[in-house]
TISEGU-652975 format. One record per residue (C-alpha): x, y negated, z; residue in three letters; residue number from 1; chain. Coordinates in Angstrom, 3 decimals. Layout:
u / v / w / code / pos / unit
X / Y / Z / ALA / NUM / A;
...
***
This chain:
u / v / w / code / pos / unit
16.141 / 31.301 / -29.551 / MET / 1 / A;
17.586 / 27.833 / -30.168 / SER / 2 / A;
17.601 / 24.994 / -27.681 / THR / 3 / A;
17.876 / 21.259 / -28.130 / THR / 4 / A;
19.039 / 18.641 / -25.673 / THR / 5 / A;
16.736 / 15.658 / -25.443 / ARG / 6 / A;
18.623 / 12.381 / -25.402 / GLN / 7 / A;
17.559 / 9.872 / -22.723 / PRO / 8 / A;
15.308 / 7.161 / -24.045 / ARG / 9 / A;
16.795 / 3.749 / -23.347 / ARG / 10 / A;
14.100 / 1.194 / -22.718 / VAL / 11 / A;
15.936 / -1.827 / -24.050 / ARG / 12 / A;
12.829 / -3.880 / -24.588 / ARG / 13 / A;
12.252 / -3.894 / -20.854 / GLY / 14 / A;
15.773 / -5.022 / -20.084 / ALA / 15 / A;
15.465 / -7.877 / -22.542 / THR / 16 / A;
12.176 / -8.871 / -20.984 / ALA / 17 / A;
13.798 / -9.091 / -17.559 / PHE / 18 / A;
16.194 / -11.745 / -18.838 / VAL / 19 / A;
13.437 / -13.597 / -20.661 / ALA / 20 / A;
11.154 / -13.487 / -17.651 / ALA / 21 / A;
13.827 / -14.773 / -15.313 / ALA / 22 / A;
14.532 / -17.706 / -17.603 / GLY / 23 / A;
10.948 / -18.549 / -18.469 / ALA / 24 / A;
10.061 / -20.006 / -15.096 / VAL / 25 / A;
13.070 / -22.319 / -15.196 / ALA / 26 / A;
11.624 / -23.880 / -18.332 / LEU / 27 / A;
8.632 / -25.285 / -16.456 / VAL / 28 / A;
10.821 / -28.003 / -14.975 / ALA / 29 / A;
10.608 / -31.302 / -16.801 / GLY / 30 / A;
10.679 / -34.969 / -16.051 / CYS / 31 / A;
8.419 / -35.707 / -13.107 / GLY / 32 / A;
6.053 / -38.647 / -12.984 / ALA / 33 / A;
7.261 / -41.904 / -11.372 / PRO / 34 / A;
7.155 / -41.834 / -7.608 / LEU / 35 / A;
4.698 / -44.073 / -5.751 / PRO / 36 / A;
6.010 / -46.763 / -3.451 / ALA / 37 / A;
5.813 / -46.046 / 0.287 / PRO / 38 / A;
2.726 / -47.235 / 2.121 / ALA / 39 / A;
2.963 / -50.361 / 4.289 / PRO / 40 / A;
4.112 / -49.831 / 7.846 / ASP / 41 / A;
1.262 / -48.527 / 10.019 / PRO / 42 / A;
0.118 / -50.541 / 12.995 / VAL / 43 / A;
1.040 / -49.354 / 16.475 / GLY / 44 / A;
3.976 / -47.654 / 18.138 / ALA / 45 / A;
5.111 / -44.305 / 16.760 / VAL / 46 / A;
8.056 / -42.019 / 17.558 / PRO / 47 / A;
11.167 / -42.764 / 15.495 / PRO / 48 / A;
11.618 / -40.809 / 12.254 / PRO / 49 / A;
14.187 / -38.070 / 11.864 / VAL / 50 / A;
16.914 / -40.025 / 10.092 / LEU / 51 / A;
17.482 / -43.591 / 9.052 / GLY / 52 / A;
18.542 / -44.435 / 5.504 / ALA / 53 / A;
22.241 / -44.637 / 6.371 / ALA / 54 / A;
22.146 / -41.334 / 8.253 / GLN / 55 / A;
20.341 / -39.607 / 5.398 / THR / 56 / A;
22.967 / -40.884 / 2.979 / GLU / 57 / A;
25.732 / -39.461 / 5.167 / ARG / 58 / A;
23.972 / -36.089 / 5.354 / VAL / 59 / A;
23.551 / -35.985 / 1.573 / LEU / 60 / A;
27.179 / -36.988 / 1.004 / THR / 61 / A;
28.363 / -34.210 / 3.310 / SER / 62 / A;
26.011 / -31.751 / 1.592 / LEU / 63 / A;
27.457 / -32.711 / -1.774 / GLY / 64 / A;
30.994 / -32.102 / -0.530 / GLU / 65 / A;
30.090 / -28.676 / 0.853 / VAL / 66 / A;
28.331 / -27.700 / -2.377 / LEU / 67 / A;
31.285 / -28.837 / -4.475 / ALA / 68 / A;
33.753 / -26.813 / -2.402 / THR / 69 / A;
31.619 / -23.671 / -2.427 / ALA / 70 / A;
30.769 / -24.011 / -6.124 / ASP / 71 / A;
34.434 / -24.288 / -7.053 / GLU / 72 / A;
35.367 / -21.121 / -5.176 / SER / 73 / A;
32.026 / -19.325 / -5.727 / ARG / 74 / A;
32.158 / -18.499 / -2.029 / ASP / 75 / A;
28.734 / -18.415 / -0.367 / ALA / 76 / A;
30.322 / -18.353 / 3.096 / ALA / 77 / A;
31.639 / -21.857 / 2.434 / ALA / 78 / A;
28.037 / -23.102 / 2.329 / LEU / 79 / A;
27.268 / -22.374 / 5.973 / ASP / 80 / A;
28.027 / -25.824 / 7.365 / ALA / 81 / A;
25.241 / -27.438 / 5.331 / ARG / 82 / A;
23.220 / -24.706 / 3.580 / VAL / 83 / A;
21.116 / -21.795 / 4.870 / PHE / 84 / A;
17.870 / -19.900 / 4.280 / GLY / 85 / A;
16.484 / -19.640 / 0.742 / PRO / 86 / A;
18.984 / -22.230 / -0.500 / ALA / 87 / A;
21.938 / -20.056 / 0.491 / LYS / 88 / A;
20.329 / -16.880 / -0.868 / ALA / 89 / A;
19.708 / -18.544 / -4.229 / ILE / 90 / A;
23.174 / -20.129 / -4.390 / ARG / 91 / A;
24.849 / -16.813 / -3.552 / ARG / 92 / A;
22.982 / -15.124 / -6.413 / ALA / 93 / A;
23.922 / -17.978 / -8.746 / GLU / 94 / A;
27.595 / -17.346 / -7.996 / TYR / 95 / A;
27.095 / -13.680 / -8.891 / VAL / 96 / A;
25.416 / -14.705 / -12.151 / TRP / 97 / A;
28.191 / -17.181 / -12.934 / GLN / 98 / A;
30.822 / -14.474 / -12.495 / THR / 99 / A;
28.831 / -11.877 / -14.454 / ALA / 100 / A;
28.406 / -14.317 / -17.358 / SER / 101 / A;
32.098 / -15.307 / -17.394 / ASN / 102 / A;
31.200 / -18.802 / -16.295 / GLY / 103 / A;
28.521 / -19.453 / -18.900 / GLU / 104 / A;
25.714 / -19.499 / -16.326 / ARG / 105 / A;
26.435 / -22.265 / -13.817 / THR / 106 / A;
24.704 / -22.965 / -10.485 / PRO / 107 / A;
21.659 / -25.219 / -10.359 / THR / 108 / A;
22.574 / -28.890 / -10.438 / SER / 109 / A;
21.651 / -30.467 / -7.090 / LEU / 110 / A;
21.972 / -34.257 / -7.054 / PRO / 111 / A;
22.648 / -35.720 / -3.615 / VAL / 112 / A;
21.343 / -39.193 / -4.435 / GLU / 113 / A;
17.785 / -39.693 / -3.256 / GLY / 114 / A;
15.102 / -41.836 / -4.870 / GLN / 115 / A;
12.600 / -41.177 / -2.070 / ALA / 116 / A;
12.822 / -39.797 / 1.466 / VAL / 117 / A;
9.838 / -38.391 / 3.371 / ILE / 118 / A;
10.532 / -38.216 / 7.095 / THR / 119 / A;
8.437 / -36.723 / 9.894 / PRO / 120 / A;
6.992 / -38.780 / 12.708 / GLU / 121 / A;
8.359 / -36.568 / 15.449 / SER / 122 / A;
10.297 / -36.565 / 18.694 / ASP / 123 / A;
10.592 / -32.767 / 18.927 / THR / 124 / A;
12.518 / -30.030 / 17.131 / TRP / 125 / A;
12.900 / -28.357 / 14.732 / PRO / 126 / A;
12.701 / -31.261 / 12.292 / ARG / 127 / A;
12.300 / -31.148 / 8.538 / THR / 128 / A;
12.407 / -33.937 / 6.001 / GLN / 129 / A;
12.136 / -34.060 / 2.218 / LEU / 130 / A;
14.390 / -35.889 / -0.221 / VAL / 131 / A;
13.317 / -36.427 / -3.826 / VAL / 132 / A;
16.566 / -36.651 / -5.763 / THR / 133 / A;
17.531 / -38.695 / -8.757 / GLU / 134 / A;
17.361 / -36.881 / -12.089 / GLN / 135 / A;
20.359 / -34.545 / -12.592 / PRO / 136 / A;
22.989 / -35.351 / -15.206 / ASP / 137 / A;
21.690 / -32.453 / -17.333 / ASP / 138 / A;
18.345 / -34.314 / -17.579 / LEU / 139 / A;
16.391 / -31.576 / -15.856 / GLN / 140 / A;
13.670 / -32.492 / -13.390 / ALA / 141 / A;
14.481 / -34.167 / -10.070 / PRO / 142 / A;
14.662 / -31.806 / -7.108 / ARG / 143 / A;
12.953 / -31.942 / -3.749 / ILE / 144 / A;
15.558 / -31.083 / -1.116 / LEU / 145 / A;
14.262 / -29.651 / 2.159 / VAL / 146 / A;
16.571 / -30.698 / 5.006 / LEU / 147 / A;
16.201 / -29.005 / 8.381 / HIS / 148 / A;
17.586 / -29.608 / 11.871 / GLN / 149 / A;
16.968 / -26.762 / 14.310 / SER / 150 / A;
17.739 / -28.631 / 17.538 / GLU / 151 / A;
19.271 / -31.888 / 18.827 / PRO / 152 / A;
22.889 / -32.564 / 17.918 / ARG / 153 / A;
23.028 / -29.831 / 15.277 / THR / 154 / A;
23.694 / -30.782 / 11.674 / GLN / 155 / A;
20.967 / -31.179 / 9.123 / TYR / 156 / A;
21.260 / -28.380 / 6.589 / ARG / 157 / A;
19.692 / -27.701 / 3.218 / LEU / 158 / A;
17.015 / -25.048 / 3.741 / TRP / 159 / A;
15.786 / -25.004 / 0.143 / GLY / 160 / A;
15.070 / -26.963 / -2.992 / TRP / 161 / A;
12.350 / -27.069 / -5.635 / ALA / 162 / A;
12.101 / -28.681 / -9.076 / ARG / 163 / A;
9.374 / -31.209 / -9.750 / LEU / 164 / A;
6.957 / -29.753 / -12.281 / LEU / 165 / A;
5.975 / -31.589 / -15.473 / PRO / 166 / A;
3.341 / -34.232 / -14.794 / GLY / 167 / A;
3.515 / -33.791 / -11.015 / ALA / 168 / A;
2.304 / -36.858 / -9.121 / GLN / 169 / A;
3.811 / -37.251 / -5.664 / MET / 170 / A;
1.178 / -38.513 / -3.196 / PRO / 171 / A;
1.642 / -41.700 / -1.240 / LEU / 172 / A;
3.393 / -41.169 / 2.088 / THR / 173 / A;
4.251 / -43.401 / 5.026 / ALA / 174 / A;
7.285 / -45.661 / 4.920 / ALA / 175 / A;
10.511 / -43.802 / 5.649 / THR / 176 / A;
11.161 / -45.934 / 8.732 / GLU / 177 / A;
7.857 / -44.897 / 10.303 / GLU / 178 / A;
7.612 / -41.254 / 9.302 / GLY / 179 / A;
4.698 / -39.039 / 8.270 / SER / 180 / A;
2.667 / -37.044 / 10.811 / PRO / 181 / A;
3.629 / -33.397 / 11.253 / VAL / 182 / A;
0.514 / -31.219 / 10.985 / LEU / 183 / A;
-0.084 / -27.906 / 12.739 / ALA / 184 / A;
-0.559 / -24.714 / 10.763 / GLY / 185 / A;
-4.222 / -24.494 / 11.783 / ASP / 186 / A;
-5.034 / -28.150 / 11.099 / ASP / 187 / A;
-8.650 / -28.209 / 9.891 / ASP / 188 / A;
-8.546 / -31.763 / 8.567 / SER / 189 / A;
-7.263 / -30.390 / 5.246 / LEU / 190 / A;
-9.038 / -28.600 / 2.422 / LEU / 191 / A;
-6.948 / -25.536 / 3.317 / VAL / 192 / A;
-5.113 / -25.164 / 6.655 / PRO / 193 / A;
-1.334 / -25.269 / 6.033 / PRO / 194 / A;
-0.819 / -21.758 / 7.416 / ALA / 195 / A;
-3.264 / -20.317 / 4.851 / GLU / 196 / A;
-2.091 / -22.130 / 1.728 / VAL / 197 / A;
0.691 / -19.669 / 0.892 / GLY / 198 / A;
-1.473 / -16.554 / 1.156 / ALA / 199 / A;
-4.252 / -18.078 / -0.920 / ARG / 200 / A;
-1.870 / -19.224 / -3.632 / TYR / 201 / A;
-0.232 / -15.779 / -3.695 / ALA / 202 / A;
-3.689 / -14.287 / -4.265 / ASP / 203 / A;
-4.232 / -16.668 / -7.185 / VAL / 204 / A;
-0.853 / -15.713 / -8.674 / LEU / 205 / A;
-1.804 / -12.059 / -8.427 / SER / 206 / A;
-5.423 / -12.180 / -9.588 / LYS / 207 / A;
-5.621 / -15.365 / -11.647 / GLY / 208 / A;
-9.143 / -16.632 / -12.224 / ASP / 209 / A;
-10.512 / -13.527 / -10.500 / GLU / 210 / A;
-9.166 / -14.718 / -7.154 / SER / 211 / A;
-11.761 / -16.012 / -4.720 / GLU / 212 / A;
-9.455 / -18.982 / -4.146 / TYR / 213 / A;
-8.871 / -19.880 / -7.797 / ALA / 214 / A;
-11.219 / -22.868 / -7.728 / ALA / 215 / A;
-9.238 / -24.449 / -4.887 / SER / 216 / A;
-5.996 / -24.644 / -6.886 / PHE / 217 / A;
-5.298 / -26.839 / -9.885 / ALA / 218 / A;
-3.495 / -25.352 / -12.874 / ALA / 219 / A;
0.271 / -25.762 / -12.638 / ASP / 220 / A;
3.340 / -25.039 / -14.725 / GLY / 221 / A;
4.847 / -22.620 / -12.223 / PHE / 222 / A;
1.820 / -20.328 / -12.200 / ARG / 223 / A;
1.590 / -20.479 / -15.988 / GLU / 224 / A;
5.260 / -19.534 / -16.384 / ALA / 225 / A;
5.004 / -16.657 / -13.894 / VAL / 226 / A;
1.947 / -15.272 / -15.664 / GLN / 227 / A;
3.565 / -15.616 / -19.097 / GLU / 228 / A;
6.716 / -13.840 / -17.909 / ALA / 229 / A;
4.622 / -11.066 / -16.377 / ARG / 230 / A;
2.683 / -10.598 / -19.615 / THR / 231 / A;
5.903 / -10.515 / -21.643 / ALA / 232 / A;
7.425 / -7.861 / -19.390 / THR / 233 / A;
4.255 / -5.764 / -19.493 / GLN / 234 / A;
4.294 / -5.903 / -23.276 / GLY / 235 / A;
7.973 / -4.996 / -23.457 / ALA / 236 / A;
7.617 / -1.822 / -21.392 / VAL / 237 / A;
4.230 / -0.785 / -22.775 / ASP / 238 / A;
4.213 / 2.914 / -23.560 / GLY / 239 / A;
7.417 / 3.531 / -21.629 / ALA / 240 / A;
6.694 / 2.178 / -18.168 / GLY / 241 / A;
4.433 / 0.192 / -15.885 / THR / 242 / A;
4.919 / -3.154 / -14.186 / LEU / 243 / A;
3.927 / -4.001 / -10.630 / THR / 244 / A;
4.331 / -7.482 / -9.145 / GLU / 245 / A;
3.603 / -8.643 / -5.624 / THR / 246 / A;
3.735 / -12.131 / -4.140 / TYR / 247 / A;
4.323 / -12.402 / -0.406 / THR / 248 / A;
4.294 / -15.747 / 1.432 / PRO / 249 / A;
6.232 / -16.319 / 4.623 / SER / 250 / A;
4.149 / -16.148 / 7.781 / GLU / 251 / A;
3.962 / -19.928 / 8.159 / ALA / 252 / A;
4.867 / -22.987 / 6.094 / PRO / 253 / A;
8.201 / -24.610 / 6.828 / VAL / 254 / A;
6.537 / -27.958 / 7.366 / VAL / 255 / A;
3.327 / -29.849 / 6.624 / ALA / 256 / A;
3.700 / -33.626 / 6.440 / LEU / 257 / A;
0.625 / -35.829 / 6.301 / GLY / 258 / A;
0.010 / -38.167 / 3.365 / THR / 259 / A;
-1.630 / -41.591 / 3.434 / VAL / 260 / A;
-4.913 / -40.260 / 2.007 / ASP / 261 / A;
-5.320 / -37.723 / 4.811 / GLY / 262 / A;
-3.869 / -34.816 / 2.856 / GLY / 263 / A;
-0.499 / -33.141 / 3.331 / ALA / 264 / A;
2.683 / -32.029 / 1.633 / LEU / 265 / A;
3.212 / -28.362 / 2.515 / VAL / 266 / A;
6.525 / -26.566 / 1.987 / VAL / 267 / A;
6.093 / -22.820 / 1.598 / GLN / 268 / A;
8.534 / -19.953 / 1.110 / GLU / 269 / A;
7.403 / -16.924 / -0.871 / MET / 270 / A;
8.992 / -13.753 / -2.227 / SER / 271 / A;
8.131 / -12.118 / -5.540 / THR / 272 / A;
8.855 / -8.433 / -6.154 / THR / 273 / A;
8.727 / -7.211 / -9.760 / SER / 274 / A;
9.118 / -3.476 / -10.400 / THR / 275 / A;
9.161 / -1.558 / -13.676 / VAL / 276 / A;
8.585 / 2.177 / -13.235 / THR / 277 / A;
9.346 / 4.498 / -16.143 / LEU / 278 / A;
6.587 / 6.812 / -17.341 / THR / 279 / A;
8.550 / 8.724 / -20.015 / VAL / 280 / A;
10.647 / 11.808 / -19.342 / ASP / 281 / A;
14.360 / 11.240 / -19.716 / GLY / 282 / A;
14.017 / 7.484 / -20.082 / GLY / 283 / A;
16.504 / 4.985 / -18.708 / THR / 284 / A;
16.571 / 1.237 / -18.260 / ILE / 285 / A;
19.916 / -0.395 / -19.123 / PRO / 286 / A;
20.664 / -3.163 / -16.627 / ILE / 287 / A;
22.226 / -6.477 / -17.610 / GLU / 288 / A;
25.527 / -7.412 / -15.860 / PRO / 289 / A;
24.007 / -9.925 / -13.403 / PHE / 290 / A;
21.329 / -7.524 / -12.215 / TYR / 291 / A;
23.864 / -4.684 / -12.208 / ALA / 292 / A;
26.018 / -6.621 / -9.746 / GLU / 293 / A;
23.036 / -7.110 / -7.447 / LEU / 294 / A;
21.748 / -3.546 / -7.808 / ALA / 295 / A;
25.100 / -1.762 / -7.824 / GLY / 296 / A;
24.129 / 0.211 / -10.937 / ALA / 297 / A;
24.241 / -0.243 / -14.700 / THR / 298 / A;
21.076 / 1.702 / -15.455 / GLU / 299 / A;
17.936 / 3.011 / -13.769 / ALA / 300 / A;
16.326 / 6.380 / -14.431 / SER / 301 / A;
13.157 / 5.945 / -12.366 / THR / 302 / A;
12.486 / 2.281 / -11.613 / SER / 303 / A;
14.087 / -1.144 / -11.562 / PHE / 304 / A;
13.102 / -3.890 / -9.131 / THR / 305 / A;
13.914 / -7.589 / -9.127 / ARG / 306 / A;
13.338 / -9.650 / -6.010 / LYS / 307 / A;
12.791 / -13.389 / -6.326 / PHE / 308 / A;
13.062 / -16.065 / -3.667 / THR / 309 / A;
10.480 / -18.813 / -4.180 / ASP / 310 / A;
10.254 / -22.298 / -2.681 / VAL / 311 / A;
7.033 / -24.243 / -3.259 / LEU / 312 / A;
6.036 / -27.805 / -2.404 / VAL / 313 / A;
2.268 / -28.275 / -2.555 / MET / 314 / A;
-0.104 / -31.163 / -2.039 / TYR / 315 / A;
-3.183 / -30.186 / -0.028 / VAL / 316 / A;
-6.034 / -32.747 / -0.143 / PRO / 317 / A;
-8.103 / -33.670 / 2.908 / PRO / 318 / A;
-11.162 / -31.625 / 3.849 / ALA / 319 / A;
-14.256 / -32.676 / 1.932 / GLY / 320 / A;
-12.244 / -33.900 / -1.039 / SER / 321 / A;
-13.177 / -32.986 / -4.606 / ASP / 322 / A;
-9.461 / -32.653 / -5.396 / ALA / 323 / A;
-7.639 / -29.313 / -5.626 / GLN / 324 / A;
-4.443 / -28.030 / -4.071 / VAL / 325 / A;
-1.606 / -28.876 / -6.458 / GLN / 326 / A;
1.829 / -27.276 / -6.741 / VAL / 327 / A;
4.172 / -30.232 / -7.192 / LEU / 328 / A;
7.546 / -28.498 / -7.248 / ALA / 329 / A;
8.821 / -24.933 / -7.364 / ALA / 330 / A;
11.970 / -22.832 / -7.442 / GLU / 331 / A;
11.870 / -19.171 / -8.527 / HIS / 332 / A;
15.177 / -17.316 / -8.530 / ALA / 333 / A;
16.310 / -13.696 / -8.507 / VAL / 334 / A;
18.258 / -13.011 / -5.318 / THR / 335 / A;
18.319 / -9.204 / -5.207 / ASP / 336 / A;
17.763 / -6.129 / -7.375 / ALA / 337 / A;
17.409 / -2.389 / -6.902 / GLU / 338 / A;
17.788 / 0.515 / -9.319 / ALA / 339 / A;
16.513 / 4.040 / -8.787 / GLN / 340 / A;
***
């Protein structure tokens, strides 16, 4: 009786799709629409805003110096003085990618010159403010930087950033000197309470038009890119594996800042988990160098998972409005991987 040894099937289409899918979402960023001018100063006494213009400039200058030092050495620990949270997780992964690509893949450009600053009207901590940057030198979309101070006398640090999506219209907010009201997670003056926006949007990402919340959200470039990347990956592994994706929002938004029209800007963190599971005997998935560094393996024989860190900035209209929730800016970056 003769025997034959079956050679492992290498699912290269899937590996290629991973790279394509990771890059597709970055392509949604384009030139944002012009920013509206701040509203006139409101009447009446209000608590002072988080930072004045000069203080914000000093924070951004210091942030730029920290980023430059860390970027040069590709040392994520050097970010700690001014960067934490999703921003640090994404930057750390970008350093891994830069090394794995022999320097061809560089970290995201983060301008530290602001064209608009949205401050909270608050006398308590933690405090969070948003800075809309100038357009980067590479002509990508401006970023929204999320600056956070955990308690008095601690430094403001970059919690996260998001890229303005094509055609995004920033809503009118209060003058920087006065600050915008900070809204509670259960605020019912909005079309959707801030604490529920992330979960509802995650449901729309997962189910599309079949979601019970689909009518509440306007179409946006981020969702379109995620869905296109998902479809491409499904097609690439068809017949050799299955794709499962989940979208999990953080328990509460980072901040919800009121807008002049009674709506709010809501900053939300979310994680995306994308797993390809092989369905053919003896199959393997070759893993590209960047993902291999994160996963600690060059191929997977059972499944391969990519984990994305997402930062979203959404406009939520006031309750009773005919408008829809709109994703204004987004960042979607692989920060971890696992091979089995």
